[in-house]
A tleap script that builds the chain and sets N, CA, C and O, in Angstrom:
source leaprc.protein.ff14SB
mol = sequence {
  NMET ALA SER SER GLY LYS LYS LYS THR THR
  PHE ALA LYS LEU ALA ARG GLU GLN LYS LEU
  ARG GLU ARG ARG ARG ASP LYS GLN ALA ARG
  LYS ASP ALA ARG LYS ARG GLU ALA GLU THR
  ALA PRO ALA GLN ALA GLN ASP ALA GLN PRO
  ALA PRO GLY GLY VAL GLY SER ALA ALA CGLU
}
set mol.1.N position { 14.894 49.050 -6.522 }
set mol.1.CA position { 15.351 48.314 -5.363 }
set mol.1.C position { 15.414 46.829 -5.721 }
set mol.1.O position { 14.474 46.293 -6.308 }
set mol.2.N position { 16.473 46.189 -5.383 }
set mol.2.CA position { 16.664 44.777 -5.697 }
set mol.2.C position { 15.968 43.908 -4.656 }
set mol.2.O position { 15.948 44.226 -3.467 }
set mol.3.N position { 15.405 42.818 -5.125 }
set mol.3.CA position { 14.744 41.908 -4.190 }
set mol.3.C position { 15.792 41.041 -3.503 }
set mol.3.O position { 16.871 40.790 -4.040 }
set mol.4.N position { 15.455 40.606 -2.335 }
set mol.4.CA position { 16.396 39.749 -1.612 }
set mol.4.C position { 16.437 38.377 -2.274 }
set mol.4.O position { 15.466 37.958 -2.904 }
set mol.5.N position { 17.535 37.696 -2.134 }
set mol.5.CA position { 17.706 36.381 -2.741 }
set mol.5.C position { 17.024 35.278 -1.950 }
set mol.5.O position { 16.982 34.132 -2.396 }
set mol.6.N position { 16.491 35.609 -0.781 }
set mol.6.CA position { 15.874 34.604 0.068 }
set mol.6.C position { 14.487 34.247 -0.443 }
set mol.6.O position { 13.664 35.124 -0.706 }
set mol.7.N position { 14.240 32.965 -0.579 }
set mol.7.CA position { 12.943 32.496 -1.056 }
set mol.7.C position { 11.937 32.582 0.090 }
set mol.7.O position { 12.207 32.141 1.207 }
set mol.8.N position { 10.775 33.156 -0.209 }
set mol.8.CA position { 9.756 33.286 0.826 }
set mol.8.C position { 8.609 32.335 0.519 }
set mol.8.O position { 7.883 32.518 -0.458 }
set mol.9.N position { 8.452 31.319 1.360 }
set mol.9.CA position { 7.368 30.363 1.221 }
set mol.9.C position { 6.539 30.420 2.488 }
set mol.9.O position { 7.079 30.380 3.594 }
set mol.10.N position { 5.233 30.513 2.330 }
set mol.10.CA position { 4.368 30.613 3.494 }
set mol.10.C position { 4.269 29.266 4.196 }
set mol.10.O position { 4.504 28.215 3.599 }
set mol.11.N position { 3.916 29.322 5.476 }
set mol.11.CA position { 3.738 28.091 6.231 }
set mol.11.C position { 2.567 27.289 5.687 }
set mol.11.O position { 2.577 26.060 5.754 }
set mol.12.N position { 1.560 27.963 5.151 }
set mol.12.CA position { 0.415 27.250 4.576 }
set mol.12.C position { 0.866 26.403 3.387 }
set mol.12.O position { 0.442 25.257 3.237 }
set mol.13.N position { 1.718 26.967 2.554 }
set mol.13.CA position { 2.211 26.210 1.398 }
set mol.13.C position { 3.083 25.047 1.861 }
set mol.13.O position { 2.981 23.943 1.326 }
set mol.14.N position { 3.933 25.287 2.844 }
set mol.14.CA position { 4.768 24.212 3.365 }
set mol.14.C position { 3.908 23.086 3.935 }
set mol.14.O position { 4.216 21.910 3.742 }
set mol.15.N position { 2.829 23.442 4.636 }
set mol.15.CA position { 1.938 22.441 5.212 }
set mol.15.C position { 1.231 21.650 4.119 }
set mol.15.O position { 1.091 20.432 4.232 }
set mol.16.N position { 0.779 22.329 3.052 }
set mol.16.CA position { 0.125 21.623 1.930 }
set mol.16.C position { 1.079 20.648 1.280 }
set mol.16.O position { 0.703 19.517 0.970 }
set mol.17.N position { 2.312 21.078 1.070 }
set mol.17.CA position { 3.297 20.208 0.443 }
set mol.17.C position { 3.597 18.998 1.327 }
set mol.17.O position { 3.760 17.887 0.823 }
set mol.18.N position { 3.669 19.209 2.633 }
set mol.18.CA position { 3.931 18.107 3.570 }
set mol.18.C position { 2.785 17.096 3.528 }
set mol.18.O position { 3.022 15.889 3.507 }
set mol.19.N position { 1.538 17.593 3.516 }
set mol.19.CA position { 0.381 16.689 3.443 }
set mol.19.C position { 0.410 15.885 2.151 }
set mol.19.O position { 0.105 14.692 2.154 }
set mol.20.N position { 0.774 16.526 1.054 }
set mol.20.CA position { 0.841 15.851 -0.233 }
set mol.20.C position { 1.886 14.738 -0.207 }
set mol.20.O position { 1.642 13.634 -0.695 }
set mol.21.N position { 3.048 15.036 0.366 }
set mol.21.CA position { 4.087 14.007 0.470 }
set mol.21.C position { 3.617 12.834 1.321 }
set mol.21.O position { 3.892 11.681 0.987 }
set mol.22.N position { 2.909 13.113 2.422 }
set mol.22.CA position { 2.400 12.050 3.287 }
set mol.22.C position { 1.367 11.200 2.559 }
set mol.22.O position { 1.382 9.974 2.671 }
set mol.23.N position { 0.464 11.848 1.808 }
set mol.23.CA position { -0.550 11.083 1.058 }
set mol.23.C position { 0.100 10.184 0.023 }
set mol.23.O position { -0.306 9.034 -0.146 }
set mol.24.N position { 1.098 10.694 -0.665 }
set mol.24.CA position { 1.790 9.882 -1.666 }
set mol.24.C position { 2.507 8.709 -1.020 }
set mol.24.O position { 2.495 7.601 -1.555 }
set mol.25.N position { 3.133 8.947 0.132 }
set mol.25.CA position { 3.833 7.879 0.845 }
set mol.25.C position { 2.848 6.798 1.304 }
set mol.25.O position { 3.124 5.605 1.172 }
set mol.26.N position { 1.692 7.222 1.846 }
set mol.26.CA position { 0.680 6.274 2.302 }
set mol.26.C position { 0.109 5.478 1.140 }
set mol.26.O position { -0.116 4.274 1.262 }
set mol.27.N position { -0.125 6.140 0.015 }
set mol.27.CA position { -0.659 5.460 -1.164 }
set mol.27.C position { 0.330 4.416 -1.661 }
set mol.27.O position { -0.075 3.309 -2.019 }
set mol.28.N position { 1.598 4.741 -1.691 }
set mol.28.CA position { 2.618 3.789 -2.130 }
set mol.28.C position { 2.691 2.612 -1.175 }
set mol.28.O position { 2.875 1.474 -1.607 }
set mol.29.N position { 2.549 2.872 0.125 }
set mol.29.CA position { 2.586 1.784 1.106 }
set mol.29.C position { 1.406 0.835 0.896 }
set mol.29.O position { 1.569 -0.383 0.974 }
set mol.30.N position { 0.216 1.389 0.629 }
set mol.30.CA position { -0.953 0.536 0.364 }
set mol.30.C position { -0.745 -0.279 -0.904 }
set mol.30.O position { -1.093 -1.459 -0.957 }
set mol.31.N position { -0.178 0.351 -1.919 }
set mol.31.CA position { 0.069 -0.339 -3.186 }
set mol.31.C position { 1.061 -1.486 -2.981 }
set mol.31.O position { 0.863 -2.578 -3.515 }
set mol.32.N position { 2.121 -1.247 -2.216 }
set mol.32.CA position { 3.110 -2.290 -1.948 }
set mol.32.C position { 2.490 -3.431 -1.146 }
set mol.32.O position { 2.798 -4.598 -1.391 }
set mol.33.N position { 1.620 -3.105 -0.191 }
set mol.33.CA position { 0.969 -4.133 0.616 }
set mol.33.C position { 0.070 -5.012 -0.251 }
set mol.33.O position { 0.047 -6.232 -0.088 }
set mol.34.N position { -0.670 -4.391 -1.175 }
set mol.34.CA position { -1.523 -5.175 -2.084 }
set mol.34.C position { -0.677 -6.086 -2.960 }
set mol.34.O position { -1.049 -7.229 -3.224 }
set mol.35.N position { 0.456 -5.576 -3.406 }
set mol.35.CA position { 1.337 -6.376 -4.267 }
set mol.35.C position { 1.874 -7.584 -3.494 }
set mol.35.O position { 1.889 -8.699 -4.015 }
set mol.36.N position { 2.317 -7.361 -2.248 }
set mol.36.CA position { 2.819 -8.466 -1.434 }
set mol.36.C position { 1.720 -9.488 -1.169 }
set mol.36.O position { 1.970 -10.693 -1.208 }
set mol.37.N position { 0.506 -9.014 -0.902 }
set mol.37.CA position { -0.613 -9.914 -0.633 }
set mol.37.C position { -0.949 -10.736 -1.871 }
set mol.37.O position { -1.255 -11.922 -1.754 }
set mol.38.N position { -0.899 -10.137 -3.040 }
set mol.38.CA position { -1.199 -10.847 -4.282 }
set mol.38.C position { -0.142 -11.910 -4.559 }
set mol.38.O position { -0.451 -12.958 -5.125 }
set mol.39.N position { 1.088 -11.650 -4.171 }
set mol.39.CA position { 2.151 -12.631 -4.392 }
set mol.39.C position { 1.999 -13.833 -3.467 }
set mol.39.O position { 2.289 -14.959 -3.871 }
set mol.40.N position { 1.549 -13.614 -2.233 }
set mol.40.CA position { 1.438 -14.706 -1.269 }
set mol.40.C position { 0.073 -15.386 -1.331 }
set mol.40.O position { -0.038 -16.541 -0.918 }
set mol.41.N position { -0.957 -14.729 -1.822 }
set mol.41.CA position { -2.308 -15.298 -1.842 }
set mol.41.C position { -2.411 -16.564 -2.691 }
set mol.41.O position { -3.039 -17.517 -2.230 }
set mol.42.N position { -1.850 -16.646 -3.886 }
set mol.42.CA position { -1.979 -17.891 -4.668 }
set mol.42.C position { -1.362 -19.092 -3.956 }
set mol.42.O position { -1.917 -20.188 -4.026 }
set mol.43.N position { -0.248 -18.920 -3.286 }
set mol.43.CA position { 0.384 -20.024 -2.574 }
set mol.43.C position { -0.490 -20.471 -1.413 }
set mol.43.O position { -0.599 -21.669 -1.152 }
set mol.44.N position { -1.112 -19.536 -0.714 }
set mol.44.CA position { -1.980 -19.890 0.401 }
set mol.44.C position { -3.250 -20.553 -0.099 }
set mol.44.O position { -3.756 -21.462 0.561 }
set mol.45.N position { -3.779 -20.140 -1.227 }
set mol.45.CA position { -5.005 -20.717 -1.771 }
set mol.45.C position { -4.780 -22.178 -2.139 }
set mol.45.O position { -5.673 -23.000 -1.931 }
set mol.46.N position { -3.621 -22.524 -2.674 }
set mol.46.CA position { -3.324 -23.906 -3.032 }
set mol.46.C position { -3.188 -24.757 -1.781 }
set mol.46.O position { -3.607 -25.915 -1.784 }
set mol.47.N position { -2.617 -24.221 -0.717 }
set mol.47.CA position { -2.451 -24.966 0.530 }
set mol.47.C position { -3.787 -25.190 1.222 }
set mol.47.O position { -3.955 -26.198 1.907 }
set mol.48.N position { -4.730 -24.289 1.065 }
set mol.48.CA position { -6.006 -24.352 1.773 }
set mol.48.C position { -6.990 -25.318 1.131 }
set mol.48.O position { -7.959 -25.701 1.786 }
set mol.49.N position { -6.793 -25.730 -0.113 }
set mol.49.CA position { -7.720 -26.617 -0.774 }
set mol.49.C position { -7.542 -28.038 -0.267 }
set mol.49.O position { -6.428 -28.560 -0.274 }
set mol.50.N position { -8.655 -28.689 0.186 }
set mol.50.CA position { -8.540 -30.067 0.679 }
set mol.50.C position { -8.302 -31.044 -0.469 }
set mol.50.O position { -8.734 -30.819 -1.599 }
set mol.51.N position { -7.630 -32.095 -0.161 }
set mol.51.CA position { -7.348 -33.118 -1.156 }
set mol.51.C position { -8.634 -33.869 -1.489 }
set mol.51.O position { -9.472 -34.031 -0.602 }
set mol.52.N position { -8.829 -34.327 -2.705 }
set mol.52.CA position { -10.036 -35.082 -3.067 }
set mol.52.C position { -10.127 -36.360 -2.245 }
set mol.52.O position { -9.145 -37.088 -2.095 }
set mol.53.N position { -11.343 -36.630 -1.703 }
set mol.53.CA position { -11.555 -37.835 -0.902 }
set mol.53.C position { -10.960 -37.725 0.485 }
set mol.53.O position { -10.814 -38.735 1.174 }
set mol.54.N position { -10.618 -36.532 0.906 }
set mol.54.CA position { -10.010 -36.334 2.209 }
set mol.54.C position { -11.056 -36.263 3.307 }
set mol.54.O position { -12.200 -36.667 3.099 }
set mol.55.N position { -10.691 -35.771 4.437 }
set mol.55.CA position { -11.583 -35.645 5.578 }
set mol.55.C position { -12.758 -34.747 5.229 }
set mol.55.O position { -12.575 -33.689 4.627 }
set mol.56.N position { -13.975 -35.166 5.606 }
set mol.56.CA position { -15.145 -34.369 5.346 }
set mol.56.C position { -15.741 -34.591 3.986 }
set mol.56.O position { -16.603 -33.820 3.565 }
set mol.57.N position { -15.316 -35.615 3.282 }
set mol.57.CA position { -15.877 -35.855 1.955 }
set mol.57.C position { -17.263 -36.480 2.085 }
set mol.57.O position { -17.567 -37.072 3.121 }
set mol.58.N position { -18.093 -36.367 1.084 }
set mol.58.CA position { -19.454 -36.868 1.100 }
set mol.58.C position { -19.518 -38.351 0.715 }
set mol.58.O position { -20.618 -38.887 0.582 }
set mol.59.N position { -18.408 -39.016 0.538 }
set mol.59.CA position { -18.372 -40.413 0.105 }
set mol.59.C position { -18.462 -41.380 1.271 }
set mol.59.O position { -18.183 -42.565 1.088 }
set mol.60.N position { -18.836 -40.931 2.456 }
set mol.60.CA position { -18.896 -41.793 3.629 }
set mol.60.C position { -20.074 -42.695 3.617 }
set mol.60.O position { -20.258 -43.483 4.545 }
savepdb mol mol.pdb
quit
């Protein structure tokens, strides 16, 4: 007897594959967010440093 050409995949397998795709998507989103933060952090760090002899200096 010949088997049918229709692929039989269980719902459990489909659910596992869906969860895996979601985890990979979330991981990539976190990785992209860290990359964006690393690109903007050096510029913000330079802006946040007070100028020498500026307000709040101990030379008063």
